[in-house]
N, C-alpha and C positions, 0 to 999 in steps of 0.2 A: 504494500500499499504506500502511495506516495501522497502526502498533504502539499497542496500547492496555493500559495498566496497571490500569485500573479496570473490571473486568468486574462486572456487576450480575445480579440474579436474572433480569432480562429476557433475559439472554444465554444463559440455560440451555438453551432449545431449539437454539439454534445450536451450542453446545458438544456437546450430545447427538448432534446429526446429524453433526457432524464426527467424533466418536469412533466412531459407529456405521459411518460410511463408510470409515474408515481401518483399524480393527481387525477381525480375523476373528470375534471374539465380542463379546458385549455386556458383557463383564466391566468394561472401562474406563469405559464409559458409566455403568454402575450405581455403580461405585466413585466417580466424580466426583459423581454425583447424591447419593450418601450423604454425602460429605464436605461438599459444599455445603449440603445441607439440615441437617447438624448443625453447620454453621458451623466445621468443622475446618480448612478451607483457609486457609493462611497468606498465599498470593498466587496469582493467576492472571493470565496475560498472553495477549492474543490479537493476531492478526495478520489484518487485514481487507482484502479486495480487492473494490472496487465493491459494498460492502454485504454481502459474504459472508465468514464466518469460514473463513479458509484455514489458520490455524496457531494452535495452542493449547499452553500449557505450565502445569502446576499444580505447586505446592509445598504440602507439609503437614509439621507437626511430626513429628520422630522422637525417640526416646530410645535410650540405650544400657543395656541390661539391667544392672541393679544399680548404676548410676551416677547421681549427682546432679551437675548442672551448670547454671550460669546461662546458658551459651552457647546461642545459638539454632542448632540443627542442623535442617535442613529436607531432606525427601526430595523429590527432583525426580521428577515424573511423574504422570499420564502426559503425554507430549509427542506431539502429532500434526501433521501436515502433510497437507493434502488431497492426495489421490493425483494430481490434475492438476498439482500444483506440487512433487511429490517429484522429487529429482535436479536441482534447479535452484539449490541453494545456500540456499534459503529457511529449511530448518530450522536451518542453522548461524547465519544472520542472526537469526532468532528467538531462539535460544538465547543469543547474544552480547548482543543487546539487553536480554533478560529478565535476565541475570546482572548487568547494570549497574544494574538497578532493585530486585532482591530484596534484602530486609534480613534477612541471616543471617550467622552467624559461620563456618558450614561447610555444605556441601551433600553429599548422598549420593544414588546412584541405581544401579539395575540396568539395564544397557543395552549397546549396542553400543560396546565399548571403543574401536575405532579412531575413531569419530566423536567421542566425548566427550574423548579425549585431545587432540584438536585445539584445544579450548578451555581446557585445563588440568587437566582431571580425571586422577587417578592411581588405580592400583588401591588400594582401601580397605585392603587387608592392609598397605600401606606404612604406615598410621597405626595398625595393630593393630585394625581393624574388620572384622567379618564380618557377613554376612547370614543364613546358615544353616550346617547341617552338610554341605551339598552342595557339593562341591568346584567344580563346574561353575558353580553360582550365584555362589559367591564370586569366581571368576575374572572374572565380568561385573559385579562390585560395585565402584563407582567413588566416589571423594570428592574433594571440592575445598574447600581452605581459602580463605576470603574474605579473611584476613589471616594472615600467617606465624605459626604456632604455635597457630592456633585449635583444632586437635585434640589438641595436646599434653596427655598425661596421661589422654586418654580412650580406653579400649580396652575391646573386647568386642563383643557382637552387638547390631547396631542393629535396633530394633523400630519398625515403622510401625504406623498405625492398624489395628485388627483387621480391617477390610474388605479390606486388601490381601491377606489370606490366605485369603479366601473363595474357593471353587472355583467 
């Protein structure tokens, strides 16, 4: 297995194939393609096995509605592990390696709370952050300070790139 922090335009077809294989719709593949094309992506990391991309994680900038900050807050996702490798611990390994490499003050994501809590994410509400007016979505909204106090004084609704809200 090879962990890679420098994905290029040439990796696009591999990323697209993995996302279309893992997710039930094409939303994530279209989202990543849009973010990559518009050069919105803050970081992308991949995990390769024998020349095949088997794990992928993306980071893109987010803002907090009505707040200005010089702190870099990134949204995590999408993250994908090829179906042949799911349940093997590879997802956690990819995430842990990726977190060591990403340059951010704090991270937020919407996801499986039990999984992300294992690597230090907490409910975003702990920091006064929300994702939407939907209580169920907010319950799955998580945050991680990359240094203690990184989210101090920042409260409100987190906003992702407009493509995250496309149906």
